[in-house]
C-alpha positions, 0 to 999 in steps of 0.5 A: 853482782858478777861481771859475767854469767857463770851458768854453764849453758847458753840461752836456748833462745836469744831474743825475747818478747816481753809484754807489759801494761802502761804502769810505773812498776814496768820500770825493770823491763824498761831499764833492761831494754833501754840499757840492753842489760840482757847482752851480758847474759846472752839475750836481747829484749823486745818490749811489747806494750799491751792494752790490758791484763787480759791481753797480756794473758792471751798473748802469753797463752798464744805464745805471741809474747814469751814472758811478761810483767804481770799481776801476781794474781793473773798468773794464779787465776790462769793456773786455776782456770778462774781468770780465763782459759786454764794453763800451767803458769810460772812465776819466775821472780817478783818484780816489785813490792808496794806502789799501788793505791785506792782512789775515790771520787772527790766527794767520797774522799772529802767525806772520809777526810772530814771524818766519815767512815769509809762505810758511811761515805759509800752508803751516802751515795744511796746506791752501790758504789762502782769501784774498778779494779784491773783483773778479776783474780788480780792483785788490785781486786784482792787489795780492794776486796781486803780493804773494803772488808776491813772497813766493814764493807762487803765487797761483793754485796755492797759494791759493784766491782768492775774491770777496767784497764789501768790507763782508762781509770782516770778517764772513767773517774773524770767521766763519772762512770766510776766512784773509785778504783784500785790500780797501779801508778801513775794513774792515781797521780793522773786522777789527782792532777785532773782533780777527779779524785783523791787517794784514800789508801795505799796498798802498803797499808793493807799488806806492808811490803806486799808482792805485786808484779811478777815476771811470768811465763807459761810453765812449758817455756821455763821447762823447754828453755831453762837457761833462757829463763835463768838469763832473763831472771839474771837480766831483771835482777840487774834491772831491779838492782839498778832501780835501787838508786834514787837518781836512776829512778828519776832517770827512768821516770823520764823514759817511762813518760814516752808515748811508747811506754806510759805516755804520761808526763814525767811530773806525774810519774816521778814523785810516787816512783822515786820518793822514799816515802812512796809519795806520801808519808802513809805509803811505803816506797815501791821496792824493786830489789832491796838486796834481792829481798824483793825478788824471791818468788815465795810459794807462801805468797802465791798461797795467800792469793789462793786463800783469797779466791776461796774467801770470795767464792771464786774457787771451791775445788778440792785441790792441794793449794800449797802444792799448786803454789809450789808448782807455779813459783819457780823457786829452784830456777830463781835460786840458781839465777840468784846464786850465780849473781851472788844475791842472798836468798831470803827465808822461805817464809815471812810474817806479815800483819795486815790492816785488819790485824790478821797475820799471814805466814803461810803455815796454816792456810785453812785456819787463816781462811776460817778466821775471816768474818766477811767472806762470800 
């Protein structure tokens, strides 16, 4: 990367408040703040831990925080008015790929491990299983629904899906309030350490190298303060690149363990954050940078979330889905920042094969949606 910011305009705002939820993939924000990586780009960063994704949403909308580590699907839910009050939102960049999972209670996980299908194991409860995700339109809801449907389980009819903040997941499983959950780390590691459940699927098995958390803000923030937004992207790109080193991931795991960040022992954070195999041979590793391949905010990725909202009956408005995605994902701003940093720009589209064999490349959203047998 270049030694100094080559953008001609100085940031309009120099102190930024960034929201985050206690998750391992908030690591780029922690790195940026702890190592003061914004200084070379003319900004300082204040981290603002939030108790839930709903709190992140509300404080973004009120202006109490300027930008946030956010679920990709949270941004689109707000943009579409199906994840809370409607507002024009912006995805500045992708912060990570992979790194999420689905954990079920020990009896269910053991039944699956012993050869039962997911559908039969869940049916053995004699009631709809209660499985939590973290936000109605968020990534975890979409990963959970997609995975269940791929196992021939209708996620809206055969499962009771509830919303719980990530840090509450393991407690709720221990208490017997849940039969499982889909969330980020380190809460799956915590649940296993407390012997309450077992991880049965990794989200990288559902969509290999899927986009996960994004750097999000209101669109008017990016429009009013474009140089600030570029400086913030530059800072986060530096942080993501720093995290490519396994030694650095070990270092940040120690920092994340602090009460101010995750408040979870390092031993439960580091294995799934730092391991080359994501902590398990079936999981792809958490990727933060990968030469910049992780970070480009493809509009086709945003469009995929809209197809899933339509699939599950959350959205039926007659709107131009592709145009919405193009307006949310700030590809031009990202390109400016990446070019200034000397980071290669990937292709606009990429092809992904999901766990059910379906292929997505963003070219035919209508045809892709029509091909699902299990839907609302």
